[in-house]
C-alpha positions as CSV (number, residue, x, y, z in Angstrom):
1,M,-7.8,77.3,52.2
2,S,-5.7,77.0,55.3
3,I,-5.5,73.6,56.9
4,N,-5.2,73.5,60.7
5,K,-7.7,71.1,62.2
6,I,-8.3,67.6,60.9
7,L,-11.0,65.2,62.0
8,V,-10.0,61.5,62.0
9,V,-12.9,59.0,62.1
10,D,-12.4,55.3,62.5
11,D,-14.0,52.7,64.9
12,S,-10.7,50.9,65.1
13,T,-8.6,52.5,67.9
14,V,-5.3,51.4,66.2
15,D,-6.3,52.8,62.8
16,R,-7.6,56.1,64.4
17,M,-4.4,56.5,66.4
18,N,-2.2,55.8,63.4
19,L,-4.0,58.5,61.3
20,Q,-3.9,60.9,64.3
21,N,-0.1,60.4,64.6
22,I,0.5,61.0,60.9
23,V,-1.6,64.2,61.0
24,S,-0.1,65.4,64.3
25,E,3.5,64.8,63.2
26,A,2.8,66.8,60.1
27,G,1.9,69.8,62.3
28,Y,-1.9,69.7,62.3
29,T,-4.3,69.5,65.1
30,A,-6.1,66.2,65.1
31,I,-9.6,65.6,66.5
32,Q,-10.9,62.0,66.8
33,A,-14.3,60.4,66.4
34,S,-15.0,56.7,66.7
35,S,-18.3,56.5,64.8
36,G,-20.3,58.1,62.0
37,V,-22.7,59.7,64.5
38,E,-19.8,61.2,66.5
39,A,-18.2,62.4,63.2
40,I,-21.4,64.4,62.4
41,E,-21.4,66.0,65.9
42,K,-17.7,66.8,65.8
43,A,-17.9,68.2,62.3
44,A,-20.6,70.6,63.5
45,T,-19.0,71.6,66.7
46,E,-15.3,71.6,65.8
47,Q,-15.5,72.7,62.1
48,P,-12.4,70.8,60.9
49,D,-10.7,71.8,57.7
50,I,-10.6,68.1,56.4
51,I,-12.2,64.8,57.5
52,F,-10.5,61.4,57.1
53,M,-13.2,58.8,57.5
54,D,-13.4,55.1,57.5
55,V,-16.3,53.5,55.6
56,V,-17.1,50.3,57.6
57,M,-18.2,51.3,61.1
58,Q,-20.9,50.1,63.5
59,E,-24.1,52.1,64.0
60,M,-23.6,54.4,61.0
61,D,-21.1,53.8,58.2
62,G,-18.9,56.5,56.7
63,Y,-21.0,56.9,53.6
64,Q,-24.1,57.7,55.7
65,A,-22.1,60.1,57.8
66,C,-20.7,61.8,54.7
67,R,-24.1,62.3,53.3
68,E,-25.3,63.8,56.6
69,I,-22.3,66.1,56.9
70,N,-22.8,67.3,53.3
71,H,-26.5,67.9,53.9
72,H,-25.9,70.6,56.5
73,D,-25.0,74.2,55.6
74,S,-22.5,74.6,58.4
75,T,-20.5,71.4,57.4
76,K,-21.2,70.9,53.7
77,D,-17.9,72.5,52.5
78,I,-15.6,70.3,54.6
79,P,-13.8,67.9,52.3
80,I,-14.2,64.2,53.3
81,I,-11.5,61.7,52.3
82,F,-12.4,58.1,52.8
83,V,-9.7,55.8,54.3
84,T,-10.9,52.2,53.9
85,S,-10.0,48.7,53.0
86,K,-12.7,48.9,50.2
87,G,-10.7,49.9,47.1
88,Q,-12.6,48.5,44.1
89,K,-13.6,50.8,41.3
90,A,-17.3,50.6,42.4
91,D,-16.2,51.6,46.0
92,R,-14.4,54.7,44.6
93,L,-17.3,55.6,42.5
94,W,-19.8,55.2,45.3
95,A,-17.6,57.3,47.6
96,E,-17.6,60.1,45.1
97,M,-21.4,59.8,44.7
98,Q,-21.8,60.2,48.5
99,G,-19.8,63.5,48.4
100,G,-16.3,62.2,49.2
101,K,-13.4,64.0,47.6
102,A,-11.0,61.0,47.5
103,L,-10.6,57.5,48.7
104,I,-7.3,56.1,50.2
105,Q,-7.1,52.3,50.4
106,K,-5.7,50.6,53.6
107,P,-2.9,49.9,54.1
108,Y,-1.7,53.4,53.3
109,T,1.5,55.3,53.7
110,P,1.9,58.6,55.6
111,D,2.8,60.2,52.3
112,Q,-0.7,59.3,50.9
113,I,-2.4,61.1,53.8
114,I,-0.2,64.2,53.6
115,E,-0.7,64.3,49.8
116,Q,-4.5,64.5,50.3
117,I,-4.0,67.3,52.9
118,N,-1.9,69.2,50.4
119,Q,-4.6,68.9,47.8
120,F,-6.8,71.3,49.9
121,K,-4.2,73.8,51.0
């Protein structure tokens, strides 16, 4: 699988920009969404190769958005990596049960983000 376009989803502008900078500096095209609802729309219209998604967001959390993205034929094969402050064993298990491929706990390093991208190359 070739990775070109990455969707970054977080309701925090600072966290979203930080992720976007890491992705862009690594040579990938970054698309942004600030909510779960917007993530679902962008996943369908932009067809990113990977999605990095926060869990705790207003309106619709990352778990709900993940389930919805995985429910549609056009987006179900897009890997979703959760990037969240929630890092307990139960959180990791729940993320996996929702269809997430991995969970990166905040604060993270750029290397952790790049490592996840490399998992899907």
